[in-house]
C-alpha positions in Angstrom: 133.2 -24.8 -13.8 136.5 -23.3 -15.0 136.6 -20.3 -17.3 139.4 -18.3 -18.9 138.5 -16.8 -22.2 135.5 -17.5 -24.4 135.5 -14.9 -27.2 136.8 -15.5 -30.7 138.1 -12.4 -32.5 135.4 -10.8 -34.7 136.2 -9.9 -38.3 137.4 -6.4 -38.9 136.0 -4.4 -41.7 138.7 -3.2 -44.0 137.5 0.3 -44.4 137.9 3.3 -42.2 134.6 3.8 -40.3 132.8 7.0 -41.1 131.9 7.8 -37.4 133.0 11.3 -36.8 133.5 10.7 -33.1 135.6 7.5 -33.6 138.2 8.8 -31.2 135.8 8.7 -28.2 136.2 4.9 -27.8 139.2 4.1 -30.0 142.0 1.7 -29.0 145.2 3.3 -30.2 148.4 1.2 -30.6 151.7 3.0 -30.2 154.4 1.9 -32.7 158.0 2.9 -31.8 159.2 2.6 -35.4 162.9 1.7 -34.8 161.8 -1.2 -32.6 158.8 -2.6 -34.5 159.9 -4.2 -37.8 163.1 -3.8 -39.9 162.5 -4.2 -43.7 166.1 -3.8 -45.0 168.2 -5.7 -42.4 170.1 -2.8 -41.0 169.0 -3.6 -37.5 166.8 -0.5 -37.3 163.0 -0.6 -37.7 161.5 1.5 -40.5 158.3 2.6 -42.1 158.3 -0.2 -44.7 158.6 -2.6 -41.8 155.6 -1.0 -40.1 153.7 -1.2 -43.3 154.4 -4.9 -43.7 153.0 -5.6 -40.3 149.7 -3.6 -40.6 147.7 -6.7 -41.2 148.8 -8.0 -37.8 147.6 -4.8 -36.2 144.3 -5.0 -38.1 143.8 -8.6 -36.8 144.7 -7.6 -33.3 141.6 -5.4 -33.3 143.0 -1.9 -32.7 141.5 1.3 -34.3 144.4 3.5 -34.9 148.2 3.5 -35.0 150.3 6.2 -33.3 153.8 6.4 -34.8 156.6 7.8 -32.7 158.8 10.3 -34.6 160.3 9.3 -37.9 161.3 12.8 -39.1 164.8 13.8 -40.2 166.8 13.9 -37.0 170.4 13.5 -35.7 168.7 11.0 -33.2 170.2 12.6 -30.1 166.9 11.6 -28.4 165.5 8.9 -30.6 163.9 11.3 -33.1 162.4 13.7 -30.6 165.1 16.2 -31.8 163.7 17.1 -35.2 165.8 18.7 -37.8 163.2 18.8 -40.6 159.5 18.4 -39.8 158.6 17.8 -43.4 161.1 15.0 -44.2 161.5 11.4 -43.2 164.8 10.4 -41.7 166.6 8.1 -44.2 167.0 5.4 -41.5 163.2 5.1 -41.6 162.6 5.6 -45.4 161.2 8.6 -47.2 158.0 10.5 -47.8 156.9 7.9 -50.4 157.1 5.2 -47.7 155.1 7.4 -45.4 152.4 7.9 -48.1 152.2 4.2 -48.8 151.9 3.4 -45.1 149.1 5.9 -44.6 147.2 4.6 -47.7 147.6 0.9 -46.7 146.5 1.6 -43.2 143.4 3.3 -44.4 142.7 0.4 -46.8 142.8 -2.0 -43.8 140.5 0.2 -41.7 143.2 1.7 -39.5 143.9 5.3 -38.8 147.4 6.9 -38.5 148.4 9.4 -35.8 151.8 11.0 -36.1 154.0 12.4 -33.3 154.5 16.2 -33.4 157.3 17.8 -31.4 156.6 21.5 -31.0 158.4 22.3 -27.7 161.9 22.1 -29.2 163.8 21.3 -32.3 167.1 19.7 -33.0 170.2 21.9 -32.7 170.7 20.9 -36.4 167.4 22.5 -37.4 168.1 25.3 -40.0 166.5 27.9 -37.7 168.9 27.1 -34.8 172.0 26.9 -37.0 171.1 30.3 -38.5 170.6 31.7 -35.0 174.0 30.5 -33.9 175.6 31.9 -37.1 173.9 35.4 -36.9 174.9 36.0 -33.3 173.4 38.0 -30.3 170.6 40.4 -31.1 169.7 38.7 -34.4 166.0 38.1 -35.2 166.8 34.4 -35.7 167.7 34.1 -32.0 164.3 35.4 -31.0 162.8 32.1 -32.3 164.5 30.3 -29.4 165.3 31.4 -25.8 168.7 33.0 -25.9 169.8 35.0 -22.9 172.9 36.6 -21.5 174.3 34.8 -18.4 174.5 35.9 -14.8 177.7 36.5 -12.9 180.4 39.0 -13.5 181.2 37.7 -16.9 178.0 36.0 -17.8 179.4 32.7 -16.7 176.3 31.5 -14.9 173.1 30.3 -16.4 170.3 32.9 -16.8 168.1 31.1 -14.2 168.1 28.0 -12.1 166.0 25.7 -14.2 167.1 22.1 -14.4 166.8 19.9 -17.5 164.4 17.0 -17.4 167.4 14.9 -18.5 169.6 16.2 -15.6 171.9 19.1 -15.2 171.2 22.8 -16.0 168.5 23.6 -18.6 170.9 26.1 -20.3 174.0 25.7 -22.5 176.4 28.5 -23.3 177.5 29.1 -26.9 180.8 30.5 -28.2 179.7 34.1 -28.2 178.8 34.0 -24.5 175.0 33.8 -24.7 173.0 30.8 -23.3 170.1 29.0 -24.8 167.3 27.1 -23.0 166.7 23.4 -23.4 164.3 21.6 -21.0 165.6 18.3 -22.3 169.0 17.5 -23.9 171.4 20.3 -25.1 170.7 19.1 -28.6 167.0 20.0 -28.2 166.7 23.8 -27.9 163.3 25.1 -26.9 161.3 27.2 -29.3 160.1 30.6 -28.2 156.4 30.4 -28.7 155.9 34.1 -28.1 157.5 34.6 -31.5 154.8 34.7 -34.3 157.0 32.8 -36.8 157.0 29.7 -34.6 153.2 29.5 -34.6 153.1 30.2 -38.3 155.6 27.4 -39.0 153.7 24.8 -37.0 150.4 25.6 -38.5 152.1 25.0 -41.9 153.5 21.7 -40.6 150.1 20.6 -39.5 148.6 21.3 -43.0 151.5 19.4 -44.6 150.8 16.2 -42.8 147.0 16.6 -43.0 147.4 16.9 -46.7 149.4 13.7 -46.6 146.3 12.1 -45.1 147.2 11.5 -41.4 144.3 11.2 -39.0 145.7 13.1 -36.1 148.7 14.2 -34.1 150.1 13.2 -30.7 151.6 16.4 -29.3 154.9 15.8 -27.4 155.4 17.9 -24.3 152.1 19.6 -25.0 152.3 21.3 -21.6 155.7 22.9 -22.2 155.4 25.3 -25.1 154.8 28.5 -23.1 157.1 29.6 -20.4 156.3 32.0 -17.5 157.0 35.7 -18.4 160.6 36.7 -17.5 161.7 33.0 -17.1 161.7 33.3 -13.2 163.9 31.2 -11.0 162.1 28.1 -9.6 164.2 28.1 -6.4 166.0 25.1 -4.9 167.4 21.9 -6.2 165.7 18.6 -6.9 163.3 20.4 -9.2 162.5 17.2 -11.0 160.7 15.8 -7.9 158.1 18.5 -8.5 157.3 17.4 -12.0 153.6 16.4 -12.3 153.0 17.4 -8.7 153.4 21.2 -8.5 153.2 24.4 -10.5 156.3 24.9 -12.7 157.2 28.1 -14.6 158.1 26.2 -17.7 155.2 23.7 -17.7 151.4 23.9 -17.9 151.2 27.6 -18.4 147.8 29.0 -19.3 149.2 30.5 -22.6 149.5 27.0 -24.2 145.7 27.0 -24.6 145.8 29.9 -27.0 148.1 27.8 -29.2 145.8 24.8 -29.3 142.8 26.9 -30.0 144.6 28.2 -33.1 145.5 24.6 -34.0 142.0 23.4 -33.6 140.9 25.9 -36.3 143.4 24.3 -38.7 142.1 20.8 -38.0 138.5 22.0 -38.4 139.4 23.2 -41.9 139.8 19.5 -42.8 136.4 18.3 -41.5 134.1 16.5 -43.8 131.5 19.3 -43.4 133.9 21.7 -45.1 135.6 19.2 -47.4 133.1 16.7 -48.8 134.7 13.3 -49.1 137.3 14.0 -46.5 138.0 11.4 -43.8 136.1 11.6 -40.5 137.3 14.0 -37.9 141.1 14.3 -37.4 142.3 14.6 -33.8 144.9 16.0 -31.4 146.2 14.0 -28.4 148.1 15.8 -25.7 151.1 14.5 -23.8 150.5 16.8 -20.9 152.0 16.1 -17.5 150.0 18.3 -15.1 149.7 18.4 -11.3 146.1 17.2 -11.4 143.7 15.5 -13.7 141.5 18.6 -13.5 144.4 20.6 -15.0 144.7 17.9 -17.7 141.0 18.5 -18.6 141.8 22.1 -19.6 143.6 20.7 -22.7 140.5 18.9 -23.9 137.9 21.7 -23.8 135.6 21.7 -26.8 137.7 24.3 -28.7 141.1 22.7 -28.0 142.4 19.2 -28.2 140.4 15.9 -28.3 142.3 13.7 -25.9 145.0 13.9 -23.3 147.0 11.0 -21.9 146.0 10.0 -18.4 149.4 9.8 -16.6 147.7 9.8 -13.2 146.2 6.4 -14.2 149.5 5.1 -15.6 151.3 6.0 -12.4 148.8 4.3 -10.1 149.8 1.2 -8.3 147.9 -2.1 -8.6 145.6 -1.3 -5.7 141.8 -1.3 -5.8 141.3 1.7 -3.6 143.9 3.8 -5.4 142.6 2.8 -8.8 139.1 3.7 -7.9 140.1 7.1 -6.8 141.9 7.9 -10.0 139.1 6.4 -12.1 136.5 8.5 -10.4 138.6 11.7 -10.5 139.3 11.2 -14.2 135.7 10.6 -15.2 134.5 13.6 -13.0 137.2 15.9 -14.6 136.4 15.0 -18.2 132.6 15.1 -17.9 132.3 18.9 -17.7 134.4 19.5 -20.8 132.7 16.7 -22.8 135.9 14.9 -23.5 136.5 11.1 -23.3 138.7 9.7 -20.6 141.9 7.9 -21.8 143.6 5.0 -20.1 147.2 3.8 -20.6 149.5 1.4 -18.9 152.8 1.6 -20.8 154.6 3.7 -23.4 158.1 4.4 -24.7 159.1 6.5 -21.7 158.2 4.2 -18.8 159.0 0.7 -17.6 156.6 -1.8 -19.1 153.7 -2.5 -16.7 154.5 -6.2 -16.7 157.7 -5.2 -14.9 156.4 -2.4 -12.8 153.7 -4.7 -11.4 156.4 -7.4 -10.7 158.1 -5.1 -8.2 157.0 -3.7 -4.8 154.9 -0.5 -4.9 156.4 2.9 -4.6 159.3 2.6 -7.0 157.9 4.9 -9.7 157.6 4.4 -13.4 161.3 3.7 -14.2 162.5 0.5 -12.5 165.8 -1.3 -12.9 164.9 -4.7 -11.3 163.0 -7.6 -13.0 161.0 -8.5 -9.9 158.7 -11.5 -9.9 158.0 -12.1 -13.6 155.0 -14.4 -13.0 153.4 -12.0 -10.7 154.0 -9.1 -13.0 152.5 -10.8 -16.0 149.5 -12.0 -14.0 148.8 -8.4 -12.8 149.5 -7.0 -16.3 146.9 -9.2 -17.9 144.4 -8.3 -15.2 145.2 -4.6 -15.5 144.7 -4.7 -19.3 141.2 -6.1 -19.0 140.4 -3.5 -16.3 141.7 -0.7 -18.6 139.8 -1.9 -21.6 136.5 -2.1 -19.6 136.6 1.6 -18.6 134.7 4.3 -20.5 136.6 6.1 -23.1 139.7 5.5 -25.2 142.6 3.2 -24.5 146.3 3.1 -25.5 148.4 0.0 -26.1 152.2 0.1 -26.4 153.8 -2.3 -28.9 154.7 -5.6 -27.4 152.5 -5.3 -24.3 150.1 -7.7 -26.1 152.9 -10.2 -25.9 153.3 -9.7 -22.2 156.9 -8.4 -22.8 158.8 -7.3 -19.7 161.3 -4.5 -19.6 164.8 -5.6 -20.4 166.5 -4.5 -17.2 170.0 -5.9 -17.8 171.1 -4.1 -21.0 174.9 -3.5 -21.0 175.9 0.1 -20.3 177.7 0.3 -23.6 174.5 -0.3 -25.7 172.3 2.2 -23.9 171.2 5.3 -25.9 168.8 7.1 -23.6 170.3 10.6 -23.3 169.1 10.8 -19.7 171.3 7.9 -18.8 174.4 9.9 -19.6 173.5 13.1 -17.7 173.8 13.4 -13.9 170.9 14.2 -11.5 168.2 13.7 -14.0 165.8 10.8 -14.7 167.2 7.4 -14.2 167.6 7.1 -17.9 166.6 3.5 -18.3 164.0 4.0 -21.0 166.0 1.7 -23.4 164.6 -1.3 -21.6 161.1 -0.7 -23.0 162.4 0.0 -26.4 164.1 -3.3 -27.2 162.8 -4.5 -30.6 159.8 -6.8 -30.3 159.9 -10.5 -31.3 157.9 -11.9 -34.2 159.2 -15.4 -34.5 160.7 -18.1 -32.2 164.1 -18.1 -34.0 166.3 -15.9 -36.1 169.0 -13.4 -35.4 166.4 -10.9 -34.2 163.4 -13.1 -33.7 161.8 -11.9 -36.9 162.4 -8.2 -36.3 164.6 -8.1 -39.3 167.4 -9.9 -41.2 170.4 -8.1 -39.6 170.1 -8.2 -35.9 168.6 -5.4 -33.8 169.9 -2.0 -32.6 169.4 -3.1 -28.9 170.1 -6.7 -27.9 167.1 -8.9 -27.3 167.1 -11.5 -24.5 167.0 -15.2 -25.1 163.5 -15.4 -23.7 162.1 -13.3 -26.6 161.5 -16.4 -28.8 158.9 -17.9 -26.5 157.2 -14.5 -26.1 157.0 -14.0 -29.9 153.9 -13.5 -32.0 154.6 -16.9 -33.6 154.9 -18.7 -30.3 151.6 -17.2 -28.9 149.4 -17.1 -31.9 146.5 -19.6 -31.6 147.6 -20.7 -28.2 144.6 -20.6 -25.8 145.4 -18.6 -22.7 148.4 -16.8 -24.2 148.6 -13.0 -23.6 148.4 -12.3 -27.3 145.2 -14.3 -27.6 143.8 -12.5 -24.5 144.4 -9.1 -26.1 142.8 -10.3 -29.4 139.7 -11.6 -27.5 139.4 -8.6 -25.3 139.6 -6.2 -28.3 137.0 -8.3 -30.1 134.6 -8.3 -27.2 135.1 -4.5 -26.7 134.2 -4.0 -30.4 131.1 -6.1 -30.3 129.8 -5.5 -26.7 127.4 -2.5 -26.9 128.0 -1.4 -23.3 131.8 -1.1 -23.7 133.8 1.7 -25.3 132.6 5.3 -25.1 130.9 6.5 -22.0 131.4 8.9 -19.0 130.5 6.8 -15.9 130.5 3.4 -14.2 128.2 2.0 -11.6 130.3 0.8 -8.7 129.1 -2.5 -7.1 129.8 -3.8 -3.6 132.9 -5.9 -3.5 135.4 -7.4 -1.0 138.4 -5.4 0.0 141.0 -5.2 -2.7 138.4 -5.8 -5.4 136.9 -3.4 -8.0 133.5 -4.2 -9.4 131.4 -2.1 -11.7 128.5 -2.3 -14.1 128.1 -0.6 -17.5 124.6 -1.5 -18.7 124.5 -5.3 -19.1 128.3 -5.6 -18.7 130.1 -6.2 -15.4 133.8 -6.1 -14.7 135.4 -7.5 -11.5 139.2 -6.9 -10.9 140.8 -8.6 -7.9 144.0 -6.7 -7.0 144.5 -8.5 -3.8 147.0 -11.3 -3.2 144.3 -13.9 -2.4 141.3 -15.5 -4.1 137.9 -13.9 -3.4 134.3 -15.0 -3.8 131.9 -12.7 -5.7 128.5 -13.2 -7.3 128.6 -14.9 -10.7 127.1 -11.9 -12.5 126.0 -13.8 -15.7 127.8 -15.4 -18.6 131.6 -15.0 -18.6 132.9 -13.1 -21.6 136.5 -13.2 -20.7 138.9 -13.6 -17.8 142.6 -12.9 -17.4 143.1 -16.1 -15.4 141.3 -19.3 -14.4 137.9 -18.8 -12.8 135.7 -21.3 -10.9 131.9 -20.8 -10.7 129.4 -22.8 -8.6 126.0 -22.2 -7.1 125.7 -18.6 -8.4 129.1 -17.6 -7.0 132.5 -17.1 -8.6 135.9 -17.7 -7.1 138.2 -15.1 -8.6 141.9 -15.8 -8.2 144.4 -13.2 -7.0 145.3 -10.6 -9.6 142.6 -11.5 -12.0 140.0 -9.6 -13.9 136.7 -11.0 -15.2 134.2 -9.7 -17.7 130.6 -10.8 -17.5 127.4 -10.1 -19.4 124.0 -10.2 -17.7 122.2 -10.4 -21.0 
């Protein structure tokens, strides 16, 4: 018989669950506010737009919403250059809008996680403007990394560090000193050895906790502390070492002292100390480290709760490689008692529907569309595999629609700062940030009434929420069904291990209690045992005489109950 998907979405209770450990198996949906929904027709998404679409997210079946930065910012790097951490940028709304969004989300049973950017500020932050005005030797400059230059007249940077966005990581100011910026020049790095920086961020945490947020995603969590003396790294092409080697500006042991202090702040808001308070608030680390074992250091019991699993995101669609990273992840997290996390896409990488459409080995920023049908088939299968693994999962807005990256944006509309700097990242992150489609028609396919800040392709209409809703076999309905099964199947969600089953080459098969997942990453159909009743499949499946024929690039969920 032929099977594809057999689960109807379960009703979602419109109250925030009281489980204190909700984050151990949560499915967290990333909203990139400027590209999600535009409420006022200015072409830019905003908080009111997000608020208007919260019922859609509830019905999708996610547990929490992570909001990328909406703070006051000159937008040199899409809001990751913060000028005021306690204010909402007018393009997104105001604090009343943020308060209403948080309240409405809680009323719908959703939690809100906000982005926090502690590695650097905007060059328009009051601290940095004061540091420039007060000049060399002033106390204000100690809050950042100002240094005299090398060379006869200080004309050379203080060390050889390169910016993640390309070029030197130092910019010279009018009085001759240089300041450090691991990213764009408009993003000067804080000096976390200065006590005022730590005091300020603990105050910022309390401000947003008092607003009712349920957690923080920590941007560049691995970058706050730099090696003493800011030593040279040596050599060019330093960016090739990122995530693969020890760096004097990333993953220094001193960052863990910061997070232990932050954990004390979060614990002040626990229900045990504040009767009636929401369940446990959480920290999520964006930490690029050389190994998953190093990542585990960030989620020890007295530090953060989760850390993104970039090793998994970067793994090709290959059964053997996937099994290695799954095993290493679970083994690394087990000793520290933290849940594994799994993610396929976010606002900084090419969408996985496009990555998987291209040959392996091209990295996480890809400029070519590849084989669209192949990419979507693999993306759907990869999603079911991810959602079957023990722990928490992250979904990036639009992936539930099967959206590809927009790889043919005109140069003149691009806004990624890395695109405009030589020798850095490719700078093609705009392709995954194109506003998502809600309707088949309209100037911006339902995104808003006044167009969109990045142009949307003509294919967007048929990929829209409207076009896919209620359509059996659509990617949106696959996500809805998968999240419903995950919520109701007792053996899915939290956990720390899987039982691997024998499977043909190119196939992953594992058991979790009465649940079995089979993912065929090969380019051909394979025959496996029919393990029981099919819960869900990412493609057409044929069963006969106790066996199942699983098509290429297809994942199947069974229950043996």
